[in-house]
N, C-alpha and C positions, 0 to 999 in steps of 0.2 A: 340552391345549396351553396354554390361557389360564392355568390355575393353575400350570402347571409352568414358565411363562416362556418357552415355545417359540415364541410368536408374535412377528413383527416388532414393534418398538416402536410404530409408527403404528397397526397393527392392534390391538395390546394397548390403546392409549389409546382407540381408538374403541369397543372392547368395554367397557372400564371406564366410559366416558362413558355408554354405553347402560345398563349395570348400575346406575349411580348414579341414572338417571332412571326405571328400570322395576323396581319392587319385585318383581313376579312373576318376572322373569328373574333378578334378584339372588338370590331365594330358591332357584330351581332351580339356579343356578350353584353356590351354597353347598352344596346337597344333593349335586350331582355331585362337588364337591371332596371332601366328606366320604367319599363312596363310593369315590372314587379313592384316598384315603388308606387306607381300610380294606383295599382290594384290594392295595395296595402294602405293607401291614403297617405303615404309618406311624401315629404316635400320632393320636388323634382331634382334639385341640384344637391349634390353632396359637396361640402366644402372641405378643404384640407385644413389641418390644424395650422394655426398661425406660425408655429415653429417648424413646419415641415421642411422648408427650404434650408433653414439654419441647421436642422438635424442632418439633412442630406449632405450639406457642405462639411459638417463636422465629421461625418462618417468617411467622406472622401479624403479629407486631410489626415485623419488618424490612420486610415488604411494605407495611404501613400507612405506615411512615416513608418508604419509597421513593415510594409513590403520592402522599403528601402533599407531598413535596419536589419531585419531578420531574413529577408529574401522571400520572394513570392511563393516559392515552392514549400518553404518551411512554415509559412504563416497559414493558419486555418481560419475559418469563419468564427470559431470560438475565440481565437486570439483577437480578431477584429472587433467582435462584440465586447470583449473585455476592455480593449483599448478605448472603445467609445462609451463605456459604461452603460451599455444597453443589453437587453436580452437578445438571444439569437432570433426570436420571433420578430422583434422590432427590426433587427438588421435585415431579415428577409423581406420585411415590408417595403424596404427601400431598394434592395438589390437582390435579384433572384439567386445569385450564386457568386462565387469568387471570380470567375472570368468576367462576369458582367461588371463587377466592381472594378476590376483591373481595366476593362475597356473604358469605363466612365472616367477613371483617373487619367488615363493616357489621352483620350480624346478631348477631355476638357482642357488639359494642358496645351495640346496642339491648337485647339480653338482659341485659347488666349493668345497664342503667338500669331495666329491668323488675324485676330482682332488688332493686335499691335501693328502688323503690316498694313492693314486697311486704314487705321488711324493715321499712321505716318504718311502713307501715300495720299490720303485725302488732303493733306496740307500742301500738296503740290510744290514741294521744295526742289531746289536745284539738286542734281544728282549727288554731289559730294555731301551736301547738307543732309539729304535724305538718308544716305548710307550712315552717317554719323548718328542721326536720330534713331535709325533702326537698331544700331549697335547699342546705344544707350538704353533704349526701351527694352531690348531683349535682356540686357544685363539686369535691369530693374526687375523684370519678370523672373529671371533665373534666381536672383537673390532671395526672392520670396517664395520660391517653389522648388527648392533643392530636392526634396523628396519626390515630388511629382516628376521632375526631370530625370531623376535616377530610375524611377519606375519606367518612364518612357524609353530610356536608352537600354535598360537591362531586362525588362520583363515582358515587353510586348510579344516576344517570341513565344510566350506561353498561351497567347490568345488563340482561339479557333481561327481558322484561315479567313473567314469572312470579316470578322472583327479586326484581325490584324491588318488585313488589306485596307479597311476603312481608315485606320489610324495611319498607316503608311502613306496612303493617298493624301491625307491631310498634311502629313509631314512634307511630302513632295511639293505641295502647293506653297508651303512656307519657304522651302529651300529654293524653289524656282523664282519666287518673288524676290528673295534676297539676292540670288544670282543675277537677276535682271537689273537690280539697282547697281550691283558691282559692275556689270557690263556697261551701264550708262556712264559710270565713273571712269572705267578703264576699258574702252572698246577694243583696245589692242590685245587684251587677254582673250584667249580662245578656250572654250570648255574642253576638257580632256575626254 
């Protein structure tokens, strides 16, 4: 019933939330879906729409802008759906709830920063050149992600503890990498 869309929306969302949090149940659910498909004679693999990733990116960008402008607490999933020009059902297909949307926005932004650090470090530059490259690359990311950065700095506090810790841990990796580069440039500076 879950995979065939026969559950009421509220029940479907509760099951989806549980499956998102429980890897064992998600694995079993997917196995049951595949078995059901075989028994019905359906093809084994379900493909995503060609526009799935684009739609997901659009939702993240519009939600980040909405949260940055209106405030996370004041924005509702109805507001997000309207900003994305999609129905709530479509929105819930991509993100199970507002905290999940917030977590994806914040984590994706920090992961972009981690990727910048990795790309610059992979160049194996001299310390001062690496620091300059990091600063320039960070500014380029920030210039194109003002809303995401505001959400990261203002709204992560609204996440449940486990998700907040995941974002904060990723932020610490970025800060630690940046600090290590500074320390190579200025070894005389001591962390406070």
